[in-house]
Steps between C-alpha positions, in 0.01 A plus 500: 500500500687188396294180497610139538297213359363262757303184441330444164122540528415345163324199656264738681437709188424186297251384766329840498474483119374140507792394282735205517876495453440302182267767358752774574780294348294457182431873485870577545612222264717363782536161660314465827834443674608856424184643656547267797856636539356852531245382757764310702740799494758302305494760222415872502274627223649750262303822465387385155370171644335672796316742270380216277393289797315791660304555177408132472409462867332840525699654782745783557868424439595605852259245649704207368758525782510612859665842493732571791656840569877451471562631852267233644675233292835594654645630173750780474528760230 
């Protein structure tokens, strides 16, 4: 089944981990603005970034975004 990415759930995962955006940015060696862009859906994480973030935050990669079946998102194959 094809999946579309919905809203970024990074803010929720950070809260569950008791981490701040600044702490994640330090762990990723990124500016906080880049992490904020992920959270605000201004930028989509690459798979490489999502894997790194999931390791730092302690969550599964697929829990970083809402996952929407493509048919429910109105997509066509």
